[in-house]
mmCIF file of the N, C-alpha and C atoms, coordinates in Angstrom:
data_MODEL
# 
_entry.id   MODEL 
# 
loop_
_atom_site.group_PDB 
_atom_site.id 
_atom_site.type_symbol 
_atom_site.label_atom_id 
_atom_site.label_alt_id 
_atom_site.label_comp_id 
_atom_site.label_asym_id 
_atom_site.label_entity_id 
_atom_site.label_seq_id 
_atom_site.pdbx_PDB_ins_code 
_atom_site.Cartn_x 
_atom_site.Cartn_y 
_atom_site.Cartn_z 
_atom_site.occupancy 
_atom_site.B_iso_or_equiv 
_atom_site.pdbx_formal_charge 
_atom_site.auth_seq_id 
_atom_site.auth_comp_id 
_atom_site.auth_asym_id 
_atom_site.auth_atom_id 
_atom_site.pdbx_PDB_model_num 
ATOM 1   N N  . MET A 1 1  ? 0.837   -1.162 0.000  1.00 0.00 ? 1  MET A N  1 
ATOM 2   C CA . MET A 1 1  ? 0.000   0.000  0.000  1.00 0.00 ? 1  MET A CA 1 
ATOM 3   C C  . MET A 1 1  ? 0.887   1.232  0.000  1.00 0.00 ? 1  MET A C  1 
ATOM 4   N N  . ALA A 1 2  ? 0.474   2.225  -0.761 1.00 0.00 ? 2  ALA A N  1 
ATOM 5   C CA . ALA A 1 2  ? 1.178   3.499  -0.841 1.00 0.00 ? 2  ALA A CA 1 
ATOM 6   C C  . ALA A 1 2  ? 2.655   3.308  -1.166 1.00 0.00 ? 2  ALA A C  1 
ATOM 7   N N  . LEU A 1 3  ? 2.914   2.564  -2.221 1.00 0.00 ? 3  LEU A N  1 
ATOM 8   C CA . LEU A 1 3  ? 4.295   2.343  -2.650 1.00 0.00 ? 3  LEU A CA 1 
ATOM 9   C C  . LEU A 1 3  ? 4.714   3.486  -3.566 1.00 0.00 ? 3  LEU A C  1 
ATOM 10  N N  . ILE A 1 4  ? 4.947   4.619  -2.976 1.00 0.00 ? 4  ILE A N  1 
ATOM 11  C CA . ILE A 1 4  ? 5.310   5.828  -3.695 1.00 0.00 ? 4  ILE A CA 1 
ATOM 12  C C  . ILE A 1 4  ? 6.789   6.098  -3.438 1.00 0.00 ? 4  ILE A C  1 
ATOM 13  N N  . VAL A 1 5  ? 7.510   6.467  -4.483 1.00 0.00 ? 5  VAL A N  1 
ATOM 14  C CA . VAL A 1 5  ? 8.945   6.693  -4.361 1.00 0.00 ? 5  VAL A CA 1 
ATOM 15  C C  . VAL A 1 5  ? 9.240   7.850  -3.411 1.00 0.00 ? 5  VAL A C  1 
ATOM 16  N N  . TYR A 1 6  ? 8.474   8.920  -3.501 1.00 0.00 ? 6  TYR A N  1 
ATOM 17  C CA . TYR A 1 6  ? 8.712   10.095 -2.667 1.00 0.00 ? 6  TYR A CA 1 
ATOM 18  C C  . TYR A 1 6  ? 7.595   10.248 -1.644 1.00 0.00 ? 6  TYR A C  1 
ATOM 19  N N  . ARG A 1 7  ? 7.947   10.240 -0.378 1.00 0.00 ? 7  ARG A N  1 
ATOM 20  C CA . ARG A 1 7  ? 6.949   10.379 0.686  1.00 0.00 ? 7  ARG A CA 1 
ATOM 21  C C  . ARG A 1 7  ? 6.227   11.714 0.621  1.00 0.00 ? 7  ARG A C  1 
ATOM 22  N N  . ASP A 1 8  ? 6.833   12.712 -0.014 1.00 0.00 ? 8  ASP A N  1 
ATOM 23  C CA . ASP A 1 8  ? 6.194   14.018 -0.131 1.00 0.00 ? 8  ASP A CA 1 
ATOM 24  C C  . ASP A 1 8  ? 5.088   14.038 -1.176 1.00 0.00 ? 8  ASP A C  1 
ATOM 25  N N  . ASN A 1 9  ? 4.938   12.986 -1.934 1.00 0.00 ? 9  ASN A N  1 
ATOM 26  C CA . ASN A 1 9  ? 3.886   12.919 -2.947 1.00 0.00 ? 9  ASN A CA 1 
ATOM 27  C C  . ASN A 1 9  ? 2.575   12.490 -2.286 1.00 0.00 ? 9  ASN A C  1 
ATOM 28  N N  . LYS A 1 10 ? 2.086   13.331 -1.413 1.00 0.00 ? 10 LYS A N  1 
ATOM 29  C CA . LYS A 1 10 ? 0.942   12.996 -0.563 1.00 0.00 ? 10 LYS A CA 1 
ATOM 30  C C  . LYS A 1 10 ? -0.348  12.783 -1.345 1.00 0.00 ? 10 LYS A C  1 
ATOM 31  N N  . ASN A 1 11 ? -0.511  13.462 -2.475 1.00 0.00 ? 11 ASN A N  1 
ATOM 32  C CA . ASN A 1 11 ? -1.712  13.259 -3.283 1.00 0.00 ? 11 ASN A CA 1 
ATOM 33  C C  . ASN A 1 11 ? -1.779  11.826 -3.805 1.00 0.00 ? 11 ASN A C  1 
ATOM 34  N N  . GLU A 1 12 ? -0.666  11.314 -4.293 1.00 0.00 ? 12 GLU A N  1 
ATOM 35  C CA . GLU A 1 12 ? -0.635  9.942  -4.805 1.00 0.00 ? 12 GLU A CA 1 
ATOM 36  C C  . GLU A 1 12 ? -0.827  8.927  -3.683 1.00 0.00 ? 12 GLU A C  1 
ATOM 37  N N  . ILE A 1 13 ? -0.281  9.214  -2.528 1.00 0.00 ? 13 ILE A N  1 
ATOM 38  C CA . ILE A 1 13 ? -0.455  8.315  -1.381 1.00 0.00 ? 13 ILE A CA 1 
ATOM 39  C C  . ILE A 1 13 ? -1.927  8.245  -0.999 1.00 0.00 ? 13 ILE A C  1 
ATOM 40  N N  . ALA A 1 14 ? -2.600  9.393  -0.966 1.00 0.00 ? 14 ALA A N  1 
ATOM 41  C CA . ALA A 1 14 ? -4.028  9.417  -0.636 1.00 0.00 ? 14 ALA A CA 1 
ATOM 42  C C  . ALA A 1 14 ? -4.828  8.604  -1.648 1.00 0.00 ? 14 ALA A C  1 
ATOM 43  N N  . LYS A 1 15 ? -4.512  8.764  -2.930 1.00 0.00 ? 15 LYS A N  1 
ATOM 44  C CA . LYS A 1 15 ? -5.207  7.994  -3.969 1.00 0.00 ? 15 LYS A CA 1 
ATOM 45  C C  . LYS A 1 15 ? -4.977  6.498  -3.785 1.00 0.00 ? 15 LYS A C  1 
ATOM 46  N N  . ASP A 1 16 ? -3.758  6.120  -3.428 1.00 0.00 ? 16 ASP A N  1 
ATOM 47  C CA . ASP A 1 16 ? -3.461  4.704  -3.199 1.00 0.00 ? 16 ASP A CA 1 
ATOM 48  C C  . ASP A 1 16 ? -4.295  4.132  -2.060 1.00 0.00 ? 16 ASP A C  1 
ATOM 49  N N  . TYR A 1 17 ? -4.465  4.904  -0.988 1.00 0.00 ? 17 TYR A N  1 
ATOM 50  C CA . TYR A 1 17 ? -5.293  4.424  0.125  1.00 0.00 ? 17 TYR A CA 1 
ATOM 51  C C  . TYR A 1 17 ? -6.688  4.072  -0.365 1.00 0.00 ? 17 TYR A C  1 
ATOM 52  N N  . TYR A 1 18 ? -7.228  4.864  -1.271 1.00 0.00 ? 18 TYR A N  1 
ATOM 53  C CA . TYR A 1 18 ? -8.577  4.582  -1.768 1.00 0.00 ? 18 TYR A CA 1 
ATOM 54  C C  . TYR A 1 18 ? -8.574  3.448  -2.796 1.00 0.00 ? 18 TYR A C  1 
ATOM 55  N N  . ASN A 1 19 ? -7.626  3.438  -3.683 1.00 0.00 ? 19 ASN A N  1 
ATOM 56  C CA . ASN A 1 19 ? -7.647  2.503  -4.816 1.00 0.00 ? 19 ASN A CA 1 
ATOM 57  C C  . ASN A 1 19 ? -7.168  1.094  -4.494 1.00 0.00 ? 19 ASN A C  1 
ATOM 58  N N  . GLU A 1 20 ? -6.369  0.913  -3.453 1.00 0.00 ? 20 GLU A N  1 
ATOM 59  C CA . GLU A 1 20 ? -5.855  -0.412 -3.118 1.00 0.00 ? 20 GLU A CA 1 
ATOM 60  C C  . GLU A 1 20 ? -6.966  -1.268 -2.508 1.00 0.00 ? 20 GLU A C  1 
ATOM 61  N N  . LYS A 1 21 ? -7.354  -2.314 -3.223 1.00 0.00 ? 21 LYS A N  1 
ATOM 62  C CA . LYS A 1 21 ? -8.461  -3.165 -2.775 1.00 0.00 ? 21 LYS A CA 1 
ATOM 63  C C  . LYS A 1 21 ? -8.115  -4.638 -2.972 1.00 0.00 ? 21 LYS A C  1 
ATOM 64  N N  . ILE A 1 22 ? -8.768  -5.473 -2.190 1.00 0.00 ? 22 ILE A N  1 
ATOM 65  C CA . ILE A 1 22 ? -8.679  -6.923 -2.333 1.00 0.00 ? 22 ILE A CA 1 
ATOM 66  C C  . ILE A 1 22 ? -10.103 -7.425 -2.506 1.00 0.00 ? 22 ILE A C  1 
ATOM 67  N N  . ASN A 1 23 ? -10.356 -8.119 -3.592 1.00 0.00 ? 23 ASN A N  1 
ATOM 68  C CA . ASN A 1 23 ? -11.698 -8.613 -3.900 1.00 0.00 ? 23 ASN A CA 1 
ATOM 69  C C  . ASN A 1 23 ? -12.741 -7.506 -3.815 1.00 0.00 ? 23 ASN A C  1 
ATOM 70  N N  . GLY A 1 24 ? -12.379 -6.312 -4.301 1.00 0.00 ? 24 GLY A N  1 
ATOM 71  C CA . GLY A 1 24 ? -13.307 -5.192 -4.340 1.00 0.00 ? 24 GLY A CA 1 
ATOM 72  C C  . GLY A 1 24 ? -13.490 -4.445 -3.036 1.00 0.00 ? 24 GLY A C  1 
ATOM 73  N N  . LYS A 1 25 ? -12.776 -4.852 -1.987 1.00 0.00 ? 25 LYS A N  1 
ATOM 74  C CA . LYS A 1 25 ? -12.903 -4.183 -0.688 1.00 0.00 ? 25 LYS A CA 1 
ATOM 75  C C  . LYS A 1 25 ? -11.595 -3.486 -0.342 1.00 0.00 ? 25 LYS A C  1 
ATOM 76  N N  . HIS A 1 26 ? -11.728 -2.327 0.297  1.00 0.00 ? 26 HIS A N  1 
ATOM 77  C CA . HIS A 1 26 ? -10.539 -1.572 0.688  1.00 0.00 ? 26 HIS A CA 1 
ATOM 78  C C  . HIS A 1 26 ? -9.657  -2.398 1.609  1.00 0.00 ? 26 HIS A C  1 
ATOM 79  N N  . LYS A 1 27 ? -8.348  -2.216 1.463  1.00 0.00 ? 27 LYS A N  1 
ATOM 80  C CA . LYS A 1 27 ? -7.389  -2.948 2.292  1.00 0.00 ? 27 LYS A CA 1 
ATOM 81  C C  . LYS A 1 27 ? -7.310  -2.390 3.706  1.00 0.00 ? 27 LYS A C  1 
ATOM 82  N N  . ILE A 1 28 ? -7.764  -1.168 3.920  1.00 0.00 ? 28 ILE A N  1 
ATOM 83  C CA . ILE A 1 28 ? -7.656  -0.552 5.241  1.00 0.00 ? 28 ILE A CA 1 
ATOM 84  C C  . ILE A 1 28 ? -8.979  -0.619 5.990  1.00 0.00 ? 28 ILE A C  1 
ATOM 85  N N  . ASP A 1 29 ? -8.887  -0.776 7.295  1.00 0.00 ? 29 ASP A N  1 
ATOM 86  C CA . ASP A 1 29 ? -10.061 -0.708 8.162  1.00 0.00 ? 29 ASP A CA 1 
ATOM 87  C C  . ASP A 1 29 ? -10.136 0.643  8.853  1.00 0.00 ? 29 ASP A C  1 
ATOM 88  N N  . VAL A 1 30 ? -8.990  1.139  9.287  1.00 0.00 ? 30 VAL A N  1 
ATOM 89  C CA . VAL A 1 30 ? -8.916  2.407  10.009 1.00 0.00 ? 30 VAL A CA 1 
ATOM 90  C C  . VAL A 1 30 ? -7.722  3.187  9.473  1.00 0.00 ? 30 VAL A C  1 
ATOM 91  N N  . LEU A 1 31 ? -7.923  4.468  9.267  1.00 0.00 ? 31 LEU A N  1 
ATOM 92  C CA . LEU A 1 31 ? -6.850  5.346  8.823  1.00 0.00 ? 31 LEU A CA 1 
ATOM 93  C C  . LEU A 1 31 ? -6.816  6.535  9.768  1.00 0.00 ? 31 LEU A C  1 
ATOM 94  N N  . LEU A 1 32 ? -5.695  6.703  10.446 1.00 0.00 ? 32 LEU A N  1 
ATOM 95  C CA . LEU A 1 32 ? -5.541  7.795  11.410 1.00 0.00 ? 32 LEU A CA 1 
ATOM 96  C C  . LEU A 1 32 ? -4.426  8.721  10.968 1.00 0.00 ? 32 LEU A C  1 
ATOM 97  N N  . GLY A 1 33 ? -4.588  9.989  11.233 1.00 0.00 ? 33 GLY A N  1 
ATOM 98  C CA . GLY A 1 33 ? -3.502  10.918 10.960 1.00 0.00 ? 33 GLY A CA 1 
ATOM 99  C C  . GLY A 1 33 ? -3.981  12.222 10.382 1.00 0.00 ? 33 GLY A C  1 
ATOM 100 N N  . GLY A 1 34 ? -3.034  13.082 10.110 1.00 0.00 ? 34 GLY A N  1 
ATOM 101 C CA . GLY A 1 34 ? -3.335  14.368 9.506  1.00 0.00 ? 34 GLY A CA 1 
ATOM 102 C C  . GLY A 1 34 ? -3.355  14.258 7.996  1.00 0.00 ? 34 GLY A C  1 
ATOM 103 N N  . GLY A 1 35 ? -3.609  15.368 7.348  1.00 0.00 ? 35 GLY A N  1 
ATOM 104 C CA . GLY A 1 35 ? -3.571  15.374 5.888  1.00 0.00 ? 35 GLY A CA 1 
ATOM 105 C C  . GLY A 1 35 ? -4.922  15.280 5.225  1.00 0.00 ? 35 GLY A C  1 
ATOM 106 N N  . ALA A 1 36 ? -5.978  15.725 5.904  1.00 0.00 ? 36 ALA A N  1 
ATOM 107 C CA . ALA A 1 36 ? -7.320  15.665 5.322  1.00 0.00 ? 36 ALA A CA 1 
ATOM 108 C C  . ALA A 1 36 ? -7.389  16.391 3.985  1.00 0.00 ? 36 ALA A C  1 
ATOM 109 N N  . LYS A 1 37 ? -6.568  17.417 3.820  1.00 0.00 ? 37 LYS A N  1 
ATOM 110 C CA . LYS A 1 37 ? -6.617  18.180 2.571  1.00 0.00 ? 37 LYS A CA 1 
ATOM 111 C C  . LYS A 1 37 ? -6.243  17.331 1.360  1.00 0.00 ? 37 LYS A C  1 
ATOM 112 N N  . TYR A 1 38 ? -5.548  16.246 1.557  1.00 0.00 ? 38 TYR A N  1 
ATOM 113 C CA . TYR A 1 38 ? -5.166  15.386 0.440  1.00 0.00 ? 38 TYR A CA 1 
ATOM 114 C C  . TYR A 1 38 ? -6.284  14.426 0.027  1.00 0.00 ? 38 TYR A C  1 
ATOM 115 N N  . PHE A 1 39 ? -7.386  14.446 0.759  1.00 0.00 ? 39 PHE A N  1 
ATOM 116 C CA . PHE A 1 39 ? -8.524  13.585 0.441  1.00 0.00 ? 39 PHE A CA 1 
ATOM 117 C C  . PHE A 1 39 ? -9.712  14.391 -0.075 1.00 0.00 ? 39 PHE A C  1 
ATOM 118 N N  . GLY A 1 40 ? -9.537  15.693 -0.270 1.00 0.00 ? 40 GLY A N  1 
ATOM 119 C CA . GLY A 1 40 ? -10.630 16.582 -0.649 1.00 0.00 ? 40 GLY A CA 1 
ATOM 120 C C  . GLY A 1 40 ? -10.785 16.778 -2.145 1.00 0.00 ? 40 GLY A C  1 
ATOM 121 N N  . GLU A 1 41 ? -11.355 17.921 -2.476 1.00 0.00 ? 41 GLU A N  1 
ATOM 122 C CA . GLU A 1 41 ? -11.749 18.235 -3.846 1.00 0.00 ? 41 GLU A CA 1 
ATOM 123 C C  . GLU A 1 41 ? -10.600 18.163 -4.850 1.00 0.00 ? 41 GLU A C  1 
ATOM 124 N N  . LYS A 1 42 ? -9.437  18.653 -4.487 1.00 0.00 ? 42 LYS A N  1 
ATOM 125 C CA . LYS A 1 42 ? -8.298  18.655 -5.415 1.00 0.00 ? 42 LYS A CA 1 
ATOM 126 C C  . LYS A 1 42 ? -7.851  17.246 -5.785 1.00 0.00 ? 42 LYS A C  1 
ATOM 127 N N  . ASN A 1 43 ? -8.250  16.267 -4.992 1.00 0.00 ? 43 ASN A N  1 
ATOM 128 C CA . ASN A 1 43 ? -7.807  14.895 -5.220 1.00 0.00 ? 43 ASN A CA 1 
ATOM 129 C C  . ASN A 1 43 ? -8.982  13.974 -5.534 1.00 0.00 ? 43 ASN A C  1 
ATOM 130 N N  . GLY A 1 44 ? -10.035 14.535 -6.124 1.00 0.00 ? 44 GLY A N  1 
ATOM 131 C CA . GLY A 1 44 ? -11.155 13.700 -6.550 1.00 0.00 ? 44 GLY A CA 1 
ATOM 132 C C  . GLY A 1 44 ? -12.161 13.391 -5.465 1.00 0.00 ? 44 GLY A C  1 
ATOM 133 N N  . ASN A 1 45 ? -12.193 14.204 -4.404 1.00 0.00 ? 45 ASN A N  1 
ATOM 134 C CA . ASN A 1 45 ? -13.143 14.000 -3.306 1.00 0.00 ? 45 ASN A CA 1 
ATOM 135 C C  . ASN A 1 45 ? -13.057 12.596 -2.714 1.00 0.00 ? 45 ASN A C  1 
ATOM 136 N N  . LEU A 1 46 ? -11.856 12.175 -2.423 1.00 0.00 ? 46 LEU A N  1 
ATOM 137 C CA . LEU A 1 46 ? -11.663 10.847 -1.839 1.00 0.00 ? 46 LEU A CA 1 
ATOM 138 C C  . LEU A 1 46 ? -12.401 10.707 -0.519 1.00 0.00 ? 46 LEU A C  1 
ATOM 139 N N  . ASP A 1 47 ? -12.517 11.799 0.238  1.00 0.00 ? 47 ASP A N  1 
ATOM 140 C CA . ASP A 1 47 ? -13.252 11.733 1.503  1.00 0.00 ? 47 ASP A CA 1 
ATOM 141 C C  . ASP A 1 47 ? -14.704 11.333 1.257  1.00 0.00 ? 47 ASP A C  1 
ATOM 142 N N  . GLN A 1 48 ? -15.333 11.911 0.247  1.00 0.00 ? 48 GLN A N  1 
ATOM 143 C CA . GLN A 1 48 ? -16.716 11.561 -0.071 1.00 0.00 ? 48 GLN A CA 1 
ATOM 144 C C  . GLN A 1 48 ? -16.821 10.133 -0.602 1.00 0.00 ? 48 GLN A C  1 
ATOM 145 N N  . LYS A 1 49 ? -15.838 9.711  -1.377 1.00 0.00 ? 49 LYS A N  1 
ATOM 146 C CA . LYS A 1 49 ? -15.848 8.345  -1.905 1.00 0.00 ? 49 LYS A CA 1 
ATOM 147 C C  . LYS A 1 49 ? -15.755 7.329  -0.765 1.00 0.00 ? 49 LYS A C  1 
ATOM 148 N N  . PHE A 1 50 ? -14.900 7.615  0.232  1.00 0.00 ? 50 PHE A N  1 
ATOM 149 C CA . PHE A 1 50 ? -14.823 6.729  1.388  1.00 0.00 ? 50 PHE A CA 1 
ATOM 150 C C  . PHE A 1 50 ? -16.163 6.693  2.124  1.00 0.00 ? 50 PHE A C  1 
ATOM 151 N N  . LYS A 1 51 ? -16.815 7.849  2.276  1.00 0.00 ? 51 LYS A N  1 
ATOM 152 C CA . LYS A 1 51 ? -18.131 7.892  2.933  1.00 0.00 ? 51 LYS A CA 1 
ATOM 153 C C  . LYS A 1 51 ? -19.141 7.044  2.169  1.00 0.00 ? 51 LYS A C  1 
ATOM 154 N N  . GLU A 1 52 ? -19.142 7.176  0.842  1.00 0.00 ? 52 GLU A N  1 
ATOM 155 C CA . GLU A 1 52 ? -20.054 6.395  0.007  1.00 0.00 ? 52 GLU A CA 1 
ATOM 156 C C  . GLU A 1 52 ? -19.798 4.898  0.144  1.00 0.00 ? 52 GLU A C  1 
ATOM 157 N N  . ASP A 1 53 ? -18.567 4.538  0.465  1.00 0.00 ? 53 ASP A N  1 
ATOM 158 C CA . ASP A 1 53 ? -18.205 3.131  0.641  1.00 0.00 ? 53 ASP A CA 1 
ATOM 159 C C  . ASP A 1 53 ? -18.430 2.640  2.068  1.00 0.00 ? 53 ASP A C  1 
ATOM 160 N N  . GLY A 1 54 ? -19.062 3.482  2.900  1.00 0.00 ? 54 GLY A N  1 
ATOM 161 C CA . GLY A 1 54 ? -19.440 3.042  4.237  1.00 0.00 ? 54 GLY A CA 1 
ATOM 162 C C  . GLY A 1 54 ? -18.518 3.449  5.366  1.00 0.00 ? 54 GLY A C  1 
ATOM 163 N N  . TYR A 1 55 ? -17.497 4.237  5.080  1.00 0.00 ? 55 TYR A N  1 
ATOM 164 C CA . TYR A 1 55 ? -16.582 4.682  6.126  1.00 0.00 ? 55 TYR A CA 1 
ATOM 165 C C  . TYR A 1 55 ? -17.144 5.898  6.849  1.00 0.00 ? 55 TYR A C  1 
ATOM 166 N N  . ASP A 1 56 ? -16.837 6.014  8.126  1.00 0.00 ? 56 ASP A N  1 
ATOM 167 C CA . ASP A 1 56 ? -17.130 7.215  8.897  1.00 0.00 ? 56 ASP A CA 1 
ATOM 168 C C  . ASP A 1 56 ? -15.878 8.072  8.911  1.00 0.00 ? 56 ASP A C  1 
ATOM 169 N N  . ILE A 1 57 ? -16.065 9.355  8.734  1.00 0.00 ? 57 ILE A N  1 
ATOM 170 C CA . ILE A 1 57 ? -14.944 10.289 8.799  1.00 0.00 ? 57 ILE A CA 1 
ATOM 171 C C  . ILE A 1 57 ? -15.173 11.193 9.992  1.00 0.00 ? 57 ILE A C  1 
ATOM 172 N N  . ILE A 1 58 ? -14.215 11.180 10.880 1.00 0.00 ? 58 ILE A N  1 
ATOM 173 C CA . ILE A 1 58 ? -14.307 11.969 12.103 1.00 0.00 ? 58 ILE A CA 1 
ATOM 174 C C  . ILE A 1 58 ? -13.164 12.967 12.098 1.00 0.00 ? 58 ILE A C  1 
ATOM 175 N N  . THR A 1 59 ? -13.492 14.230 12.287 1.00 0.00 ? 59 THR A N  1 
ATOM 176 C CA . THR A 1 59 ? -12.463 15.264 12.361 1.00 0.00 ? 59 THR A CA 1 
ATOM 177 C C  . THR A 1 59 ? -12.617 16.010 13.674 1.00 0.00 ? 59 THR A C  1 
ATOM 178 N N  . ASP A 1 60 ? -11.523 16.546 14.138 1.00 0.00 ? 60 ASP A N  1 
ATOM 179 C CA . ASP A 1 60 ? -11.529 17.307 15.384 1.00 0.00 ? 60 ASP A CA 1 
ATOM 180 C C  . ASP A 1 60 ? -10.532 18.441 15.225 1.00 0.00 ? 60 ASP A C  1 
ATOM 181 N N  . LYS A 1 61 ? -10.997 19.634 15.379 1.00 0.00 ? 61 LYS A N  1 
ATOM 182 C CA . LYS A 1 61 ? -10.100 20.785 15.231 1.00 0.00 ? 61 LYS A CA 1 
ATOM 183 C C  . LYS A 1 61 ? -9.916  21.463 16.552 1.00 0.00 ? 61 LYS A C  1 
# 
């Protein structure tokens, strides 16, 4: 998962989290950390796609 050459390529890493699947199901159960901006509109609304796939997104500011 997230086999990106440069760790600073956060947009590609975010896309990998969404796209990496086994038998049509996401490989991750829980994802913790910062970087919500890499899952938003500029990156194809990955946050909304995860919600549509049944994930809960919890943020705390």
